C-alpha positions in Angstrom: 2.9 1.9 11.3 1.6 -0.1 8.5 0.4 1.3 5.3 -3.4 1.0 5.0 -4.6 -1.7 2.7 -6.6 -0.2 -0.2 -9.8 -1.7 -1.2 -9.9 -3.3 -4.6 -9.7 -0.6 -7.2 -10.4 -0.5 -10.9 -8.7 -3.4 -12.7 -7.8 -5.3 -9.5 -7.8 -9.0 -9.6 -10.1 -10.9 -7.3 -9.6 -14.6 -6.7 -12.3 -16.6 -5.0 -12.2 -19.9 -3.2 -8.9 -19.2 -1.5 -9.6 -17.7 1.9 -7.0 -19.9 3.6 -4.3 -18.6 1.2 -5.5 -15.0 1.9 -5.3 -15.5 5.7 -1.8 -17.1 5.4 -0.6 -14.1 3.3 -2.1 -11.7 5.8 -0.4 -13.4 8.8 2.9 -13.4 7.0 2.5 -9.8 6.1 1.8 -9.0 9.8 5.1 -10.8 10.7 7.0 -8.6 8.2 5.4 -5.4 9.6 6.3 -6.5 13.2 9.9 -7.1 12.0 9.9 -3.7 10.5 8.7 -2.1 13.7 11.3 -4.0 15.7 14.1 -2.9 13.5 13.0 0.7 13.6 12.8 0.7 17.4 16.2 -0.9 17.6 17.8 2.1 15.9 17.1 4.0 19.1 18.5 7.5 18.3 17.2 8.0 14.7 14.6 10.8 14.4 11.1 10.0 13.3 11.3 11.8 10.0 14.4 9.9 9.1 12.7 6.6 10.0 9.8 7.5 7.6 12.3 8.2 4.8 14.1 4.8 5.2 10.9 2.9 5.7 9.3 4.3 2.5 12.3 4.7 0.2 13.7 1.2 0.6 10.1 -0.2 0.4 9.9 1.1 -3.1 12.5 -1.4 -4.4 10.6 -4.6 -3.7 7.4 -3.0 -4.8 8.9 -1.9 -8.2 10.5 -5.3 -8.6 7.2 -7.0 -8.0 5.3 -4.8 -10.4 8.0 -5.2 -13.1 7.8 -9.0 -12.7 4.0 -8.9 -13.1 4.4 -6.4 -16.0 2.2 -3.9 -14.2 4.7 -1.1 -13.6 3.4 1.0 -16.5 -0.2 0.6 -15.3 0.8 1.4 -11.7 2.4 4.7 -12.8 -0.7 5.8 -14.6 -3.0 8.0 -12.5 -5.9 10.2 -13.0 -5.6 12.0 -9.6 -2.0 13.1 -8.9 -3.1 15.6 -6.3 -5.1 13.0 -4.5 -2.0 10.9 -4.1 -0.1 13.9 -2.8 -2.8 14.5 -0.2 -2.9 10.9 0.8 0.9 10.8 1.1 0.9 14.0 3.3 -1.6 12.5 5.7 -0.1 9.0 5.6 3.5 10.3 6.2 2.3 12.4 9.1 0.5 9.4 10.7 3.6 7.2 10.1 5.9 9.9 11.6 3.7 10.1 14.8 3.6 6.3 15.0 7.4 6.0 14.7 7.9 8.7 17.2 5.7 6.8 19.6 7.6 3.7 18.9 10.8 5.3 20.1 9.2 6.4 23.3 6.9 3.4 24.3 7.2 -0.3 24.6 6.6 -2.0 21.3 3.3 -3.8 22.2 1.9 -0.6 23.8 2.5 1.5 20.7 1.0 -1.2 18.6 -2.1 -1.5 20.7 -2.8 2.2 20.8 -2.5 2.2 17.0 -5.5 -0.2 16.8 -7.7 2.7 17.6 -7.6 3.9 14.0 -10.3 1.5 12.6 -12.6 2.5 15.5 -12.0 6.2 14.7 -12.9 5.7 11.1 -16.5 4.9 12.2 -16.6 8.2 14.1 -15.2 10.3 11.3 -17.3 8.6 8.7 -20.5 9.4 10.7 -19.4 13.0 11.4 -17.7 14.0 8.1 -19.3 11.7 5.5 -22.7 11.5 7.2 -22.7 7.7 7.0 -25.4 6.0 9.1 -23.9 4.3 12.1 -26.2 2.1 14.2 -26.2 1.6 18.0 -24.1 -1.7 17.8 -21.1 0.0 16.1 -21.3 3.1 18.3 -21.2 0.8 21.3 -18.2 -1.1 20.0 -16.4 2.1 19.2 -17.1 3.6 22.6 -15.9 0.4 24.4 -12.8 0.3 22.2 -11.9 3.9 23.0 -12.3 3.1 26.7 -9.7 0.4 26.1 -7.4 3.1 24.6 -7.9 5.3 27.6 -7.0 2.4 29.9 -3.7 2.1 28.1 -3.1 5.8 28.0 -4.0 6.7 31.6 -0.9 5.5 33.4 1.2 7.5 30.9 -0.7 10.8 31.3 1.2 12.2 34.2 -0.9 15.3 34.2 -3.8 13.2 35.6 -2.0 10.5 37.5 0.5 12.7 39.4 -0.8 16.2 39.1 2.4 17.2 37.2 2.4 18.6 33.6 3.3 16.3 30.8 7.0 16.0 30.7 8.3 12.5 30.5 9.0 11.0 27.1 6.5 8.1 27.6 3.6 10.5 28.2 4.5 12.4 25.0 4.9 9.1 23.2 1.5 8.0 24.3 -0.1 11.1 23.0 1.8 10.8 19.7 0.6 7.2 19.3 -3.0 8.2 19.7 -2.5 11.2 17.4 -1.0 8.9 14.9 -4.1 6.7 15.1 -6.3 9.7 14.5 -4.4 10.8 11.5 -4.3 7.1 10.2 -8.0 7.1 10.3 -8.1 10.1 7.9 -5.4 8.4 5.8 -7.7 5.3 5.5 -10.6 7.5 4.5 -8.4 9.1 1.8 -7.4 5.7 0.5 -11.1 4.7 0.3 -11.7 7.8 -1.8 -8.8 7.0 -4.1 -9.9 3.5 -4.8 -12.9 4.8 -6.7 -10.6 5.6 -9.6 -7.1 4.4 -8.8 -5.5 1.0 -9.0 -4.2 -0.6 -5.7 -0.7 -0.7 -7.2 -0.8 3.0 -8.0 -1.9 4.0 -4.5 0.9 1.9 -2.9 3.7 3.0 -5.3 2.8 6.7 -5.3 2.5 6.7 -1.5 6.0 5.4 -1.0 7.5 7.8 -3.6 5.7 10.8 -2.2 6.2 10.0 1.4 9.9 9.5 0.8 10.2 13.0 -0.7 8.1 14.6 2.0 10.1 13.1 4.8 13.2 15.0 3.4 11.5 18.2 4.6 12.3 17.1 8.2 16.1 17.3 7.6 16.3 20.9 9.0 14.8 19.6 12.3 17.7 17.3 12.7 18.7 14.0 11.1 21.4 11.7 12.6 24.1 10.1 10.6 23.4 6.4 11.2 26.1 4.0 12.2 26.7 1.0 9.9 24.6 -1.1 12.3 21.7 1.5 12.3 21.9 1.8 8.5 21.5 -2.0 8.2 18.5 -1.9 10.5 16.9 1.0 8.6 17.4 -0.6 5.2 16.1 -3.9 6.5 13.0 -2.2 7.9 12.3 -0.6 4.6 12.5 -3.9 2.7 10.4 -5.6 5.4 7.8 -2.9 5.1 7.7 -3.2 1.3 7.4 -7.0 1.4 4.7 -6.7 4.1 2.8 -4.3 1.9 2.9 -6.6 -1.1 1.8 -9.6 0.9 -1.0 -7.7 2.6 -2.2 -6.3 -0.7 -2.1 -9.8 -2.3 -4.0 -11.3 0.7 -7.1 -9.2 -0.1 -7.3 -10.8 -3.6 -8.2 -14.2 -2.1 -10.9 -13.4 0.5 -13.1 -10.5 1.7 -11.6 -7.9 3.9 -13.9 -8.9 6.8 -12.4 -12.4 6.7 -8.8 -11.3 6.7 -8.8 -8.1 8.7 -9.1 -9.6 12.2 -5.8 -11.4 11.7 -4.1 -8.0 11.9 -4.4 -8.5 15.6 -1.8 -11.3 15.5 0.7 -8.5 15.7 -0.2 -7.9 19.3 0.9 -11.4 20.3 4.1 -11.0 18.3 4.9 -7.6 19.7 4.3 -8.9 23.3 6.8 -11.8 22.6 9.4 -9.6 20.8 9.0 -6.7 23.2 9.9 -9.0 26.1 12.6 -11.1 24.4 14.4 -8.3 22.6 13.7 -5.1 24.6 12.9 -6.5 28.0 9.4 -4.9 28.0 7.2 -6.5 30.6 3.5 -5.8 29.8 1.5 -4.2 32.5 -2.0 -5.4 33.5 -3.6 -2.2 32.3 -1.9 -2.5 28.9 -3.1 -6.1 28.5 -6.7 -5.3 29.6 -6.9 -2.2 27.4 -5.4 -4.1 24.4 -7.9 -7.0 24.8 -10.8 -4.5 24.9 -9.6 -2.7 21.8 -9.0 -5.9 19.8 -12.5 -7.3 20.7 -14.1 -4.0 19.8 -12.3 -3.9 16.5 -13.3 -7.4 15.6 -16.9 -6.6 16.5 -16.8 -3.6 14.1 -15.3 -5.7 11.4 -17.9 -8.5 11.8 -20.7 -5.9 11.9 -19.4 -4.4 8.6 -19.4 -7.9 7.1 -23.0 -8.5 8.0 -24.1 -5.1 6.8 -22.2 -5.8 3.5 -24.1 -9.1 3.1 -27.4 -7.2 3.8 -26.6 -4.6 1.2 -25.7 -7.3 -1.3 -29.0 -9.1 -0.8 -30.9 -5.9 -1.1 -29.2 -5.1 -4.4 -29.9 -8.6 -5.7 -33.5 -8.3 -4.7 -33.9 -5.0 -6.6 -32.2 -6.3 -9.7 -34.7 -6.9 -12.6 
């Protein structure tokens, strides 16, 4: 549901000595993304494609205002790879649509927890598609994490639990949530590729613009005319998503991703509280157990990446004349 945070691209600032500020910005950004998800879920009858449009279109406004204030709007509009941005938007909008569809069918914390599978799947796809070397530790963490996903999914898959074909909306929502995590992993890989030549600001801005336009293609499949209350929720969700994106992007200027990334999981606690308080969702034991396994596995992968990064840095320094 969140837009992946690009790695620092060409020309990006990098402030050192402020990890606490980076962590604070990350946590606040997570709060805004949870607010966004809550507002979208509260719309109830709005189709997923329409949710994508409002989330992306109204996120453009705070992003453009921020870039204009920083006098970076012109630089953000400059790109060397327009087709790369289009591909990234196509994949990203698809993952967002699947995630939002799941959000309308599942309890808020459950949809959030299944989405945590994306960073684990990146390890798998990087090994298979990019031929990256993955050691036993990371493979073990990924396998354990995917077991956590299966624990959450299992009660929803009525084909296996009751012998009946998939038919209820929660089962379809669970599959959509996992499908969204799979596509999100590809979106993150595409972002990683774009950061080799593109600025962070360009990736964010072009994604919102392109995804807004692409979401309009879902109009023939049925859009609903929102009530005034729903319209307010949708516009608020877009602004919250845009502000969350800005705060998240800024957070990575103050500390390494390995330091900040684990705080993404604060969203699980927030969604548990909001899901119960706002929507009356009582978490099941299987959901809690599966989510804890996924979170611990994700943190293990992040920490392992951090240590491997340190090892690579030391190796480069040792080989520098």
